[in-house]
KEKE-99099 format. One line per field, with one value per residue (C-alpha): residue in three letters; x, z, y. Coordinates in Angstrom, 2 decimals. Last residue first. Example, Ala and Ser with C-alpha at 12.3 -4.5 7.8 and 13.67 -1.06 7.14 Angstrom:
<nodes>
aa = c(Ser / Ala)
px = c(13.67 / 12.30)
pz = c(7.14 / 7.80)
py = c(-1.06 / -4.50)
</nodes>
This chain:
<nodes>
aa = c(Ala / Ile / Asp / Arg / His / Lys / Phe / Ile / Phe / His / Ser / Ile / Ile / Asn / Leu / Leu / Val / Ile / Leu / Ser / Gly / Ile / Val / Ile / Ala / Ser / Thr / Ile / Phe / Asn / Ala / Asp / Pro / Leu / Ile / Asn / Met / Ser / Leu / Phe / Gly / Thr / Lys / Ser / Asn / Gly / Phe / Tyr / Lys / Phe / Leu / Asp / Phe / His / Gly / Phe / Pro / Thr / Tyr / Asn / Leu / Trp / Ala / Ser / Ser / Ile / Val / Gly / Cys / Leu / Val / Ile / Gln / Thr / Ala / Tyr / Phe / Leu / Thr / Ser / Ile / Phe / Val / Ser / Leu / Ala / Asn / Ser / Lys / Leu / Ile / Leu / Cys / Leu / Phe / Met / Ala / Leu / Ser / Ile / Tyr / Phe / Leu / Leu / Asn / Val / Val / Leu / Ser / Leu / Phe / Tyr / Met / Phe / Leu / Met / Val / Phe / Pro / Ser / Ile / Thr / Ile / Ile / Thr / Ser / Ser / Asn / Phe / Val / Val / Leu / Cys / Asn / Ser / Phe / Ser / Val / Gly / Tyr / Ser / Val / Ala / Gly / Val / Val / Phe / Ser / Ala / Ile / Met / Ala / Ile / Ile / Ile / Leu / Met / Val / Gly / Phe / Ile / Leu / Cys / Ser / Leu / Tyr / Lys / Gly / Ala / Phe / Leu / Lys / Asn / Arg / Thr / Tyr / Ala / Arg / Ile / Ala / Ile / Met / Lys / Met / Thr / Gly / Asn / Asn / Gln / Asp / Gly / Ala / Ile / Ser / Ser / Cys / Ala / Tyr / Phe / Ile / Thr / Phe / Val / Ile / Ile / Leu / Ile / Ile / Leu / Ile / Gln / Met / Ser / Tyr / Val / Thr / Tyr / Asp / Phe / Ala / Asn / Pro / Ser / Tyr / Ser / Ser / Ala / Ser / Asn / Phe / Asn / Phe / Ser / Ser / Leu / Tyr / Asn / Tyr / Asp / Phe / Thr / Gln / Asn / Glu / Ile / Leu / Tyr / Asp / Tyr / Ile / Thr / Ile / Glu / Glu / Asn / Leu / Lys / Tyr / Arg / Ser / Val / Glu / Thr / Tyr / Gly / Ile / Leu / Gly / Glu / Ile / Glu / Thr / Asp / Lys / Ile / Asp / Ser / Leu / Arg / Leu / Leu / Thr / Phe / Lys / Asn / Gln / Met / Val / Ser / Lys / Asn / Met / Gln / Ala / Tyr / Ser / Tyr / Tyr / Asn / Ala / Ile / Tyr / Glu / Asn / Ile / Gln / Ala / Lys / Asp / Ile / Asp / Glu / Lys / Ser / Asn / Thr / Lys / Glu / Asn / Tyr / Phe / Glu / Val / Ile / Gln / Pro / Phe / Tyr / Val / Asn / Glu / Leu / Lys / Glu / Leu / Ala / Asn / Thr / Tyr / Tyr / Thr / Glu / Ile / Ile / Ala / Asn / Phe / Asp / Glu / Gln / Ser / Ile / Thr / Phe / Thr / Lys / Leu / Ser / Ala / Val / Ile / Lys / Leu / Ala / Asp / Asp / Val / Asn / Tyr / Asn / Thr / Ser / Ile / Ala / Asn / Gly / Leu / Ser / Ile / Phe / Ser / Asn / Arg / Asp / Tyr / Gln / Asp / Tyr / Lys / Asn / Pro / Leu / Ala / Asn / Tyr / Ile / Lys / Asn / Ile / Ser / Asp / Tyr / Met / Lys / Asp / Tyr / Asp / Thr / Lys / Tyr / Phe / Tyr / Phe / Asn / Leu / Ile / Glu / Ser / Gln / Ile / Lys / Ala / Leu / Tyr / Asn / Met / Leu / Asp / Ser / Leu / Asp / Ser / Lys / Phe / Asp / Glu / Phe / Leu / Asn / Ile / Thr / Thr / Asn / Lys / Asn / Asn / Asn / Phe / Glu / Ser / Asp / Thr / Tyr / Thr / Ser / Ile / Lys / Leu / Val / Glu / Asp / Gln / Ile / Leu / Gly / Lys / Thr / Gly / Asp / Ile / Ser / Asn / Pro / Phe / Tyr / Lys / Lys / Leu / Ser / Leu / Thr / Lys / Asp / Thr / Leu / Thr / Lys / Leu / Lys / Asp / Asp / Lys / Thr / Ile / Ser / Asp / Tyr / Gln / Ser / Ile / Ile / Gln / Asn / Tyr / Ala / Asp / Thr / Leu / Ser / Lys / Asp / Ile / Ser / Leu / Lys / Asn / Thr / Ala / Asn / Gln / Ser / Thr / Ser / Thr / Phe / Gln / Leu / Tyr / Ile / Asp / Ala / Val / Ser / Asn / Ala / Glu / Tyr / Ser / Leu / Lys / Val / Ser / Lys / Thr / Thr / Pro / Thr / Tyr / Ile / Leu / Ser / Thr / Ala / Ile / Ile / Ala / Ile / Ile / Leu / Leu / Thr / Thr / Leu / Ile / Phe / Ile / Ser / Pro / Arg / Tyr / Phe / Ile / Lys / Asn / Phe / Glu / Ala / Lys / Ala / Leu / Ser / Phe / Val / Lys / Arg / Met)
px = c(54.16 / 50.43 / 51.74 / 48.97 / 47.68 / 44.64 / 43.75 / 43.44 / 41.30 / 39.03 / 38.75 / 37.69 / 35.30 / 33.78 / 33.46 / 31.64 / 29.10 / 28.11 / 27.70 / 25.71 / 23.48 / 22.93 / 22.22 / 20.31 / 18.18 / 17.28 / 16.34 / 13.97 / 12.39 / 11.58 / 13.09 / 11.97 / 11.91 / 13.52 / 11.75 / 12.24 / 15.39 / 15.27 / 17.83 / 15.34 / 12.57 / 10.71 / 9.74 / 7.46 / 6.33 / 4.32 / 7.01 / 9.10 / 10.42 / 12.32 / 14.61 / 16.66 / 20.28 / 19.10 / 19.19 / 22.52 / 24.60 / 24.57 / 23.06 / 19.43 / 20.42 / 20.12 / 16.76 / 16.37 / 14.95 / 17.17 / 17.16 / 15.42 / 18.21 / 21.21 / 22.79 / 22.68 / 23.89 / 26.99 / 27.62 / 27.63 / 30.38 / 31.92 / 32.19 / 33.83 / 36.29 / 37.03 / 37.06 / 39.49 / 41.95 / 42.12 / 43.20 / 45.56 / 46.50 / 44.70 / 43.12 / 42.72 / 41.15 / 38.89 / 37.63 / 37.21 / 35.21 / 33.18 / 32.08 / 31.26 / 29.05 / 27.59 / 26.57 / 24.86 / 23.02 / 21.61 / 21.38 / 19.05 / 16.70 / 16.77 / 15.76 / 12.74 / 11.35 / 11.58 / 9.16 / 6.78 / 7.07 / 6.10 / 3.41 / 1.72 / 0.92 / -1.32 / 0.11 / -1.38 / 0.98 / 1.18 / 3.30 / 6.42 / 4.87 / 1.48 / 1.43 / -1.75 / -0.10 / -2.48 / -3.57 / -1.87 / -1.05 / 1.63 / 1.92 / 2.95 / 5.43 / 6.01 / 5.92 / 8.07 / 10.70 / 10.50 / 10.87 / 13.79 / 16.01 / 14.71 / 15.42 / 18.77 / 19.96 / 18.94 / 21.00 / 24.06 / 24.21 / 23.55 / 26.62 / 29.11 / 28.14 / 28.75 / 32.21 / 33.23 / 31.73 / 34.13 / 37.19 / 36.39 / 36.03 / 39.18 / 41.08 / 39.33 / 40.08 / 43.47 / 44.07 / 44.42 / 46.98 / 48.95 / 51.39 / 48.77 / 47.64 / 51.09 / 51.31 / 47.72 / 48.93 / 51.70 / 50.41 / 49.81 / 48.33 / 46.18 / 44.97 / 44.31 / 42.42 / 40.37 / 40.82 / 39.11 / 36.03 / 35.86 / 35.60 / 32.86 / 30.93 / 31.61 / 30.07 / 27.32 / 26.15 / 26.08 / 24.09 / 21.55 / 20.56 / 19.12 / 16.71 / 16.55 / 14.66 / 11.70 / 11.53 / 11.10 / 8.80 / 6.45 / 6.27 / 5.84 / 2.78 / 1.58 / -1.73 / -4.57 / -2.83 / 0.94 / 2.18 / 4.64 / 7.89 / 9.77 / 7.12 / 5.83 / 3.46 / -0.22 / -2.00 / -5.25 / -8.92 / -8.77 / -7.90 / -11.25 / -13.14 / -15.48 / -12.98 / -13.03 / -12.83 / -10.25 / -8.25 / -8.85 / -7.78 / -4.45 / -3.90 / -4.68 / -2.57 / 0.57 / 0.00 / -0.24 / 3.20 / 4.93 / 3.58 / 4.86 / 3.35 / 4.81 / 6.27 / 3.45 / 1.45 / 4.42 / 6.52 / 9.87 / 8.54 / 7.21 / 10.13 / 11.98 / 8.62 / 8.41 / 5.10 / 3.09 / 0.47 / 0.67 / -2.91 / -4.05 / -2.43 / -3.81 / -7.28 / -6.39 / -5.32 / -8.39 / -11.13 / -9.01 / -9.11 / -12.92 / -13.60 / -11.55 / -13.59 / -16.88 / -15.90 / -14.29 / -17.11 / -19.74 / -17.76 / -17.34 / -21.35 / -21.28 / -18.85 / -20.67 / -23.80 / -21.73 / -20.46 / -23.60 / -25.17 / -22.11 / -22.02 / -25.94 / -28.22 / -30.79 / -33.76 / -33.31 / -32.10 / -33.55 / -34.96 / -31.03 / -29.61 / -31.69 / -31.08 / -26.88 / -27.04 / -29.03 / -26.51 / -23.75 / -25.40 / -27.90 / -27.04 / -23.55 / -23.42 / -24.98 / -22.74 / -19.82 / -20.88 / -21.60 / -18.46 / -15.60 / -16.38 / -18.38 / -16.03 / -12.97 / -14.33 / -15.43 / -11.92 / -10.73 / -13.29 / -12.52 / -9.36 / -7.23 / -5.08 / -1.62 / -0.63 / 3.14 / 5.72 / 8.34 / 7.06 / 6.39 / 9.92 / 11.42 / 9.17 / 10.31 / 13.87 / 13.58 / 11.53 / 14.22 / 16.26 / 19.44 / 19.57 / 15.72 / 15.17 / 18.32 / 17.59 / 13.86 / 15.13 / 17.79 / 15.20 / 12.99 / 15.48 / 16.15 / 13.13 / 12.12 / 11.26 / 10.18 / 6.39 / 7.28 / 6.21 / 6.94 / 10.06 / 10.49 / 13.57 / 11.61 / 9.30 / 12.11 / 13.67 / 10.40 / 9.77 / 13.19 / 12.33 / 8.92 / 10.37 / 13.26 / 11.28 / 8.74 / 11.22 / 12.86 / 9.48 / 8.51 / 5.16 / 3.50 / 0.28 / -3.61 / -3.11 / -4.61 / -4.42 / -2.29 / 0.83 / -1.15 / -1.88 / 1.49 / 2.15 / -1.07 / -0.32 / 3.38 / 1.75 / -0.51 / 2.15 / 4.23 / 1.30 / 0.63 / 4.59 / 4.16 / 1.05 / 2.95 / 5.75 / 3.49 / 1.26 / 4.35 / 5.31 / 1.84 / 1.62 / 4.66 / 3.09 / 2.92 / 5.92 / 8.18 / 6.85 / 8.29 / 11.12 / 11.85 / 11.02 / 13.98 / 14.58 / 11.11 / 10.42 / 13.61 / 12.73 / 9.33 / 10.24 / 12.70 / 9.91 / 7.37 / 9.45 / 12.52 / 11.49 / 14.15 / 11.67 / 14.13 / 16.40 / 13.12 / 13.39 / 11.30 / 7.73 / 5.81 / 7.07 / 5.19 / 1.93 / 3.62 / 3.90 / 0.15 / -0.62 / 1.09 / -0.08 / -3.76 / -2.70 / -1.26 / -4.78 / -6.76 / -9.89 / -12.06 / -10.67 / -8.27 / -11.03 / -13.29 / -11.56 / -10.80 / -14.25 / -15.24 / -12.56 / -14.07 / -17.44 / -16.51 / -14.69 / -17.29 / -19.88 / -17.69 / -17.22 / -20.62 / -21.74 / -19.72 / -21.17 / -24.87 / -24.05 / -22.44 / -18.46 / -18.08 / -20.98 / -22.86 / -26.21 / -28.40 / -28.75 / -28.30 / -25.03 / -26.09 / -29.63 / -28.18 / -25.97 / -28.91 / -31.04 / -28.30 / -28.15 / -26.52 / -23.96 / -20.20 / -19.92 / -17.31 / -15.11 / -12.15 / -9.07 / -6.46 / -3.71 / -1.11 / 2.04 / 4.99 / 6.19 / 9.28 / 11.73 / 12.05 / 12.30 / 14.47 / 16.75 / 16.48 / 17.49 / 20.46 / 21.76 / 21.79 / 23.53 / 26.37 / 26.64 / 27.10 / 29.29 / 31.88 / 31.89 / 32.55 / 35.56 / 37.61 / 38.74 / 38.31 / 34.93 / 36.00 / 39.00 / 36.11 / 34.46 / 38.16 / 38.54 / 34.64 / 35.39 / 38.41 / 37.05 / 33.74 / 36.18 / 37.81 / 34.81 / 34.11)
pz = c(-26.03 / -26.71 / -27.27 / -27.88 / -30.89 / -31.80 / -28.43 / -27.65 / -30.64 / -30.23 / -26.24 / -27.46 / -30.06 / -27.60 / -24.69 / -26.79 / -28.37 / -24.90 / -23.61 / -26.38 / -26.16 / -22.61 / -22.87 / -26.09 / -24.52 / -21.58 / -23.44 / -25.56 / -22.90 / -20.69 / -18.36 / -17.26 / -13.66 / -13.11 / -13.61 / -10.57 / -10.54 / -11.38 / -9.62 / -6.48 / -8.89 / -12.12 / -11.13 / -13.18 / -14.62 / -17.75 / -20.73 / -19.59 / -16.46 / -19.19 / -20.14 / -17.06 / -17.45 / -17.17 / -13.77 / -13.15 / -15.76 / -14.25 / -14.99 / -14.74 / -11.17 / -10.33 / -10.58 / -7.59 / -7.15 / -4.65 / -2.43 / -4.66 / -7.18 / -5.66 / -3.97 / -7.10 / -9.73 / -6.76 / -6.98 / -10.96 / -10.39 / -8.01 / -10.09 / -12.84 / -10.33 / -8.89 / -12.51 / -13.58 / -10.94 / -10.83 / -14.47 / -14.51 / -17.79 / -16.50 / -19.26 / -21.27 / -18.11 / -18.01 / -21.47 / -21.53 / -18.13 / -19.33 / -22.74 / -21.13 / -18.60 / -20.90 / -23.23 / -20.11 / -19.32 / -22.67 / -22.59 / -19.50 / -21.47 / -24.36 / -22.05 / -20.65 / -23.89 / -24.53 / -21.28 / -22.85 / -26.18 / -24.05 / -22.20 / -25.35 / -26.25 / -25.86 / -26.15 / -24.76 / -25.48 / -23.16 / -20.24 / -22.11 / -23.19 / -21.45 / -21.40 / -21.03 / -21.34 / -23.02 / -21.14 / -21.84 / -18.14 / -17.27 / -13.94 / -10.70 / -9.41 / -12.26 / -14.37 / -12.18 / -12.15 / -16.06 / -16.43 / -14.11 / -16.07 / -19.44 / -17.99 / -16.57 / -19.69 / -21.84 / -19.54 / -19.55 / -23.28 / -23.33 / -21.21 / -22.90 / -26.24 / -25.13 / -23.92 / -27.31 / -29.23 / -27.29 / -27.88 / -31.39 / -31.82 / -30.35 / -32.48 / -35.40 / -34.81 / -34.02 / -37.47 / -37.63 / -39.82 / -36.97 / -34.79 / -32.77 / -31.75 / -29.78 / -28.51 / -26.46 / -25.37 / -23.30 / -20.05 / -18.78 / -22.15 / -21.98 / -18.74 / -19.64 / -22.87 / -21.84 / -18.39 / -18.18 / -20.39 / -18.17 / -14.96 / -16.31 / -17.36 / -13.80 / -12.30 / -15.18 / -14.68 / -11.01 / -10.74 / -13.60 / -11.60 / -8.64 / -10.57 / -12.99 / -10.44 / -10.06 / -13.77 / -14.06 / -11.16 / -12.66 / -16.17 / -14.70 / -12.67 / -9.52 / -8.27 / -8.64 / -12.23 / -12.78 / -9.50 / -7.89 / -6.42 / -9.48 / -11.99 / -15.24 / -16.93 / -15.68 / -17.08 / -18.79 / -18.31 / -14.57 / -16.20 / -17.53 / -20.47 / -22.18 / -24.87 / -24.10 / -20.10 / -20.61 / -22.52 / -20.55 / -17.50 / -18.87 / -20.16 / -16.92 / -15.07 / -16.91 / -16.87 / -13.23 / -12.97 / -15.24 / -13.32 / -10.07 / -6.91 / -3.62 / -2.60 / -4.02 / -1.18 / -0.76 / -3.64 / -3.96 / -5.74 / -8.85 / -9.91 / -12.05 / -13.75 / -14.53 / -13.36 / -15.41 / -15.67 / -12.10 / -10.84 / -14.04 / -13.30 / -10.06 / -11.62 / -14.27 / -11.39 / -9.60 / -12.55 / -13.57 / -10.04 / -10.16 / -13.46 / -12.68 / -9.42 / -10.81 / -13.81 / -11.50 / -9.46 / -12.25 / -13.92 / -10.75 / -10.52 / -13.64 / -13.35 / -9.80 / -11.95 / -14.34 / -11.40 / -9.82 / -13.08 / -13.82 / -10.04 / -10.62 / -7.76 / -10.12 / -8.38 / -9.92 / -13.38 / -15.99 / -13.52 / -12.14 / -15.53 / -16.45 / -13.21 / -13.66 / -17.11 / -16.15 / -13.61 / -16.28 / -19.33 / -17.96 / -14.43 / -14.16 / -17.96 / -16.74 / -13.62 / -15.64 / -18.09 / -15.19 / -13.08 / -15.60 / -18.80 / -17.53 / -14.56 / -16.31 / -19.34 / -16.47 / -15.31 / -18.62 / -19.53 / -16.11 / -16.74 / -13.58 / -12.45 / -10.60 / -7.88 / -7.63 / -4.75 / -5.28 / -2.68 / -0.22 / -0.12 / -0.20 / 2.66 / 4.64 / 3.88 / 5.13 / 8.44 / 10.82 / 13.70 / 15.31 / 16.00 / 16.53 / 18.60 / 20.58 / 21.01 / 22.04 / 24.71 / 26.00 / 26.44 / 28.01 / 30.55 / 31.45 / 32.43 / 34.51 / 33.45 / 36.32 / 35.35 / 31.39 / 30.77 / 27.52 / 26.65 / 23.23 / 21.31 / 20.44 / 17.96 / 16.58 / 15.82 / 14.77 / 11.88 / 10.57 / 10.34 / 9.28 / 6.15 / 5.29 / 5.24 / 3.27 / 1.01 / 0.63 / 0.23 / -2.82 / -2.73 / -5.76 / -5.72 / -5.36 / -2.68 / -1.75 / 2.16 / 4.70 / 4.30 / 4.40 / 8.48 / 9.36 / 7.43 / 9.13 / 12.42 / 12.14 / 11.01 / 13.88 / 16.13 / 14.70 / 15.08 / 18.56 / 19.71 / 18.45 / 20.10 / 23.51 / 22.87 / 22.32 / 25.17 / 27.48 / 26.33 / 27.21 / 30.34 / 31.75 / 31.28 / 34.99 / 36.03 / 33.42 / 34.61 / 38.21 / 36.90 / 35.18 / 31.43 / 28.41 / 27.77 / 27.39 / 24.45 / 22.88 / 23.18 / 22.06 / 18.80 / 18.26 / 19.01 / 16.77 / 13.89 / 13.66 / 10.33 / 7.58 / 4.65 / 2.83 / 5.89 / 7.78 / 11.25 / 12.67 / 14.29 / 11.13 / 8.77 / 10.97 / 9.13 / 6.19 / 6.74 / 7.96 / 4.70 / 2.22 / 3.59 / 3.25 / -0.10 / -0.84 / 0.30 / -2.14 / -1.19 / -4.40 / -7.43 / -5.41 / -2.84 / -4.90 / -7.32 / -3.90 / -3.07 / -6.31 / -6.18 / -2.73 / -4.01 / -6.89 / -5.04 / -2.65 / -5.55 / -6.76 / -3.47 / -2.76 / -6.12 / -4.74 / -1.34 / -2.67 / -4.84 / -2.63 / -1.88 / 1.08 / 2.95 / 5.75 / 4.82 / 2.02 / -0.05 / -3.70 / -4.07 / -1.18 / -2.46 / -6.03 / -4.62 / -2.78 / -5.87 / -7.80 / -5.18 / -2.20 / -1.80 / -1.85 / -3.32 / -5.36 / -6.56 / -8.60 / -6.48 / -6.03 / -7.84 / -6.38 / -3.69 / -4.35 / -1.87 / -3.94 / -0.83 / -1.95 / -5.40 / -5.08 / -3.17 / -5.19 / -8.61 / -6.59 / -5.68 / -9.48 / -10.71 / -7.81 / -8.77 / -12.44 / -11.58 / -9.54 / -12.46 / -14.99 / -12.44 / -13.15 / -16.57 / -19.55 / -20.33 / -21.26 / -23.58 / -25.67 / -25.91 / -27.02 / -30.01 / -31.02 / -30.85 / -32.69 / -35.59 / -35.37 / -35.95 / -38.59 / -40.51 / -40.26)
py = c(-8.53 / -7.23 / -3.63 / -1.16 / 0.15 / -1.67 / -2.99 / 0.64 / 1.60 / -1.44 / -0.41 / 3.31 / 2.23 / -0.69 / 1.72 / 3.86 / 1.47 / 0.27 / 3.58 / 5.17 / 2.17 / 2.66 / 6.29 / 5.89 / 2.98 / 4.91 / 8.06 / 6.08 / 3.93 / 7.15 / 9.52 / 12.87 / 11.95 / 7.93 / 4.73 / 3.22 / 1.20 / -2.48 / -4.94 / -5.01 / -5.76 / -4.62 / -1.36 / 0.72 / -2.52 / -1.54 / -2.47 / 0.47 / -1.29 / -3.74 / -1.22 / -1.80 / -0.18 / 3.26 / 4.59 / 3.35 / 5.04 / 8.44 / 11.96 / 10.67 / 9.69 / 13.03 / 12.91 / 10.98 / 7.10 / 5.64 / 2.64 / -0.03 / 0.13 / 1.85 / -1.12 / -3.08 / -0.58 / -0.14 / -4.00 / -3.68 / -0.89 / -2.65 / -5.95 / -3.78 / -2.30 / -5.82 / -7.57 / -4.77 / -4.88 / -8.79 / -9.09 / -5.92 / -3.94 / -0.97 / 0.70 / -2.90 / -4.63 / -1.46 / -1.88 / -5.66 / -5.25 / -2.33 / -3.94 / -7.50 / -5.29 / -3.38 / -6.35 / -8.23 / -5.47 / -5.34 / -9.40 / -8.83 / -6.52 / -9.20 / -11.75 / -9.64 / -9.18 / -12.67 / -13.23 / -11.05 / -12.64 / -15.93 / -14.02 / -13.69 / -9.85 / -7.06 / -3.60 / -0.49 / 2.51 / 5.77 / 4.63 / 3.88 / 0.84 / -0.25 / -4.19 / -6.62 / -9.84 / -12.39 / -15.49 / -18.95 / -19.15 / -22.03 / -24.13 / -23.34 / -25.71 / -27.90 / -25.00 / -22.74 / -25.34 / -25.75 / -21.71 / -21.58 / -24.10 / -22.48 / -19.10 / -20.46 / -22.24 / -18.91 / -16.48 / -19.08 / -19.51 / -15.48 / -14.83 / -17.69 / -16.20 / -12.66 / -13.72 / -15.61 / -12.58 / -10.13 / -12.38 / -12.96 / -9.25 / -8.57 / -10.77 / -9.45 / -5.68 / -6.73 / -8.76 / -12.41 / -14.26 / -15.98 / -13.92 / -12.37 / -15.77 / -16.53 / -12.90 / -13.34 / -16.61 / -15.17 / -15.81 / -11.80 / -11.32 / -14.19 / -13.01 / -9.63 / -10.44 / -13.40 / -12.73 / -9.62 / -11.03 / -14.44 / -12.80 / -10.20 / -13.12 / -14.98 / -11.53 / -11.25 / -14.65 / -14.93 / -11.47 / -12.77 / -15.67 / -13.62 / -11.58 / -14.81 / -16.57 / -13.87 / -13.44 / -17.20 / -17.30 / -14.96 / -16.68 / -20.05 / -18.98 / -17.11 / -16.82 / -14.22 / -13.11 / -11.45 / -12.45 / -10.03 / -10.98 / -9.22 / -8.32 / -9.43 / -7.38 / -8.02 / -11.00 / -10.26 / -11.24 / -10.04 / -6.36 / -5.87 / -5.34 / -2.63 / -1.51 / 2.14 / 1.24 / -1.21 / 0.83 / 4.08 / 2.02 / 0.91 / 4.41 / 5.89 / 3.53 / 4.32 / 7.85 / 7.72 / 5.59 / 8.16 / 11.34 / 9.71 / 11.03 / 10.31 / 13.65 / 15.33 / 16.69 / 19.66 / 19.50 / 17.98 / 14.83 / 16.84 / 18.61 / 16.41 / 15.41 / 19.08 / 21.20 / 23.32 / 20.27 / 19.34 / 20.16 / 18.75 / 15.46 / 15.02 / 15.39 / 12.67 / 10.48 / 10.92 / 10.39 / 7.79 / 5.65 / 6.21 / 5.25 / 1.88 / 1.19 / 1.74 / -0.80 / -3.05 / -3.27 / -3.74 / -6.22 / -8.09 / -8.51 / -9.72 / -12.16 / -13.12 / -13.71 / -16.15 / -17.98 / -18.28 / -19.69 / -22.03 / -23.31 / -24.51 / -23.14 / -21.71 / -20.15 / -16.48 / -17.87 / -15.92 / -12.88 / -12.85 / -12.44 / -9.39 / -8.11 / -8.44 / -7.65 / -4.68 / -3.70 / -3.13 / -1.12 / 1.46 / 1.79 / 1.23 / 3.10 / 6.32 / 6.33 / 6.13 / 8.75 / 11.07 / 9.98 / 9.28 / 11.14 / 14.07 / 14.95 / 14.50 / 16.70 / 19.24 / 19.94 / 20.18 / 23.14 / 24.81 / 24.84 / 24.60 / 27.65 / 27.85 / 30.05 / 30.92 / 30.94 / 33.65 / 36.20 / 33.56 / 32.43 / 35.87 / 36.89 / 33.57 / 34.89 / 38.11 / 37.39 / 38.70 / 37.56 / 38.07 / 42.04 / 42.89 / 39.60 / 40.34 / 43.86 / 43.28 / 40.39 / 42.66 / 45.82 / 43.56 / 42.37 / 45.78 / 46.76 / 44.08 / 40.31 / 37.67 / 37.53 / 37.53 / 33.83 / 31.56 / 33.19 / 33.90 / 32.82 / 29.57 / 31.38 / 33.31 / 29.69 / 28.21 / 31.30 / 30.21 / 26.71 / 26.74 / 28.71 / 26.53 / 23.75 / 24.93 / 26.48 / 22.55 / 20.47 / 22.84 / 24.82 / 24.91 / 27.10 / 26.18 / 23.99 / 20.76 / 20.23 / 18.06 / 20.39 / 23.41 / 22.82 / 22.60 / 26.07 / 27.66 / 26.35 / 27.87 / 31.49 / 31.58 / 30.86 / 33.40 / 35.81 / 34.42 / 35.45 / 38.59 / 39.52 / 37.99 / 40.61 / 43.55 / 42.47 / 42.03 / 45.68 / 47.06 / 45.38 / 47.13 / 50.44 / 50.86 / 49.33 / 51.31 / 54.22 / 53.33 / 52.00 / 55.26 / 55.18 / 56.04 / 52.51 / 51.48 / 53.61 / 52.76 / 49.08 / 49.63 / 51.00 / 48.13 / 45.90 / 47.55 / 47.90 / 50.38 / 52.00 / 53.12 / 52.78 / 50.49 / 49.23 / 47.68 / 46.98 / 44.16 / 43.60 / 45.23 / 42.23 / 39.38 / 40.35 / 39.93 / 36.10 / 35.67 / 38.08 / 36.12 / 32.40 / 33.86 / 35.03 / 31.90 / 29.92 / 31.52 / 29.57 / 30.05 / 27.79 / 25.76 / 24.87 / 24.35 / 22.06 / 20.05 / 19.86 / 18.68 / 16.21 / 15.13 / 14.71 / 12.79 / 10.10 / 10.30 / 9.41 / 6.44 / 4.97 / 5.52 / 3.74 / 0.67 / 0.97 / 0.82 / -2.12 / -4.37 / -4.69 / -2.34 / -3.74 / -1.52 / -3.12 / -1.70 / -5.24 / -5.41 / -7.37 / -9.75 / -10.06 / -10.93 / -13.75 / -15.20 / -15.21 / -16.83 / -19.71 / -21.53 / -18.15 / -17.10 / -13.40 / -12.77 / -9.51 / -9.95 / -11.49 / -9.00 / -9.50 / -11.61 / -11.21 / -13.68 / -16.03 / -17.46 / -18.83 / -22.25 / -21.90 / -19.34 / -21.56 / -24.64 / -22.09 / -20.14 / -23.96 / -25.20 / -21.53 / -21.91 / -25.33 / -24.43 / -21.48 / -23.99 / -25.92 / -23.37 / -22.47 / -25.15 / -23.98 / -26.12 / -25.08 / -21.60 / -22.28 / -23.81 / -20.47 / -18.54 / -21.13 / -20.70 / -16.75 / -17.26 / -18.90 / -17.03 / -13.91 / -16.14 / -16.72 / -12.92)
</nodes>
C-alpha cells in the first residue's frame, strides 16, 4: 500500500508541473465569478402574512367575508372545493361507465362495414348494391335515402370523435394509453375526412364509387381491437373513505378545534396590541392555519390520484390519457413530507428544503443554495480536466516512454495502475473540495448562512431531518461518485484505444451526452442506460437537482441507481486492471 501511495504522490506532483493546471485554475475562478453574477434562484413561497396596524386589524382581515384568497372563508372553501371535486370524480368513476359509452359508440360504426365473420356486407355496401340496380329515375326518387345513410354514417363518426376529444379532459374509469388513443382517433378521422360535406352534385355512379371506396379502403377493425383491450379499474370504497376521513373530515375538525381557537385566543388577549412581536405571532398562527389546510388538500388530491393508478406500473403512467404529467415518485415524495408535517404539527417553513439547482431552500437564498448552483457549473470543468489527466497518465506516459521507466522499478502492474488511478481521484476530489469551499465562501458573503435543519425525503418514503452541512456533504459525495465513474471510463478507454486524444474525446463526448440528455429526456428507456442513474443526490428530496441531473425515471430508486453506477465503476476497473496487467507497455 505504501508503494501505491508513493506512486500516487509522484503522479499527483507531475500534474502541478503542467501548464494546463493554471488554465484550469483561471477557468474555475472565472466560473465562480460568473455564477455569482447570474445566480437568480426562485424562492419558496413566503408564508401567509397580513400587514396591519394592530392584532385586531389582522384578525378582522382573516375572518372577513370578502373575496380574499387568503382569509379563513377562502381557505376553508379551497379545502372543501378539493373535497367536492374528488367526490365528483369518484362518483364519475364508479357510476358513469365511460368505457361502455366509448364501446357502444365504436360498435355503432361496425354496421356500416363488411363483416367477414358473418358474411354481411354492411349498410354502405348493401346500399351500393341496391342503387346499382336502379334506373336513373328510380335513383332520383330514392336519393334522399342514400344521402341520409351517408349523413348518418358521418354523424356517427363525428359523435365518436367528439367523445374521444371530450374524454381527454375527464377522469376516466379505464386506462387509455395515448398511443392507442391517437391511433384510434386518426383512423376514425381519416374515414370522416373521406366523406363529402354535401351531396348536391352526386349522381348514382358517384355514390357507387364513394361507397365502394369506403368499404374497400376503410374499416373500424383497429378501433374495435383497441376498445376491446381497454380495462376498467375500481377504487376500493374503504381506501377512498380513509382518504376523505383523514384529510378532509379530520382536517376540518382540527382547523376548527385547534388552529382557529389559537388565533381567537391570542386575538382576545392582544386585541389592541400594536407591537410587532404580537402582530408577528398572530400572523404565525394564521400561517399555520393556512398551511395545515393546504397540506391536507394536497395529500388528499395526491392520494386519490395514486389510488386511481394502483394497478399501473411506473413505466406506463406517462403514456396514459390524463396522467402524462404525473410521477408516482414525486407524488409519494410530497405525501411523505406533508404526512410528516401534519402528524408532528409542524410546517415546512420551519425547515430548509432539499438543495436544488437554481431554487432556494427557503424564502431567500443562502450559501448552501449558491454552492449547489455553482458546483453544477464548476463540476463540468473539474470532470473534463480530470478525464484529460486520467487519459494522459497512462496513454501519455506510454507514448513518451515514462511508463516503461516506471515499470522497470519494483512495482507490480496492479500497484502501478492503482497509483495512477488514486492520483487522478485525489486530484479530482481536491478540486471539488476547493471549488465547494470557494463557492460556499462567496455564497456566505453574498447571501448568508442558514442553520435551520433540512427536511429531506429519502427515496420518496423516508423522512430525514439533518443539518444543511451534512446535506451539503451528501451532495459532495454524489459528485465524487460521478468523478469515480469518469476516471474509470477514461482509463478504460485509453487502455483499449491506446490513444490519449481519442480516449479524451470519447470520454468527454460521453459526458456531454449526459449533460444534453439531462433535463431534456425523462423516458423509461433511459433506465437501460447509465445516464439516468449518475445523480444519486436527486433521491434525497429533490426529484430534479439541476440541468446536470435527470428527472427520476419510472421504476428507478436510489438502490437501483447505486447498483448501476457502482457496478459500472467496478466493471470498468476490473477490465482495465486485466488489460493493463497483460499488455506490452514498452
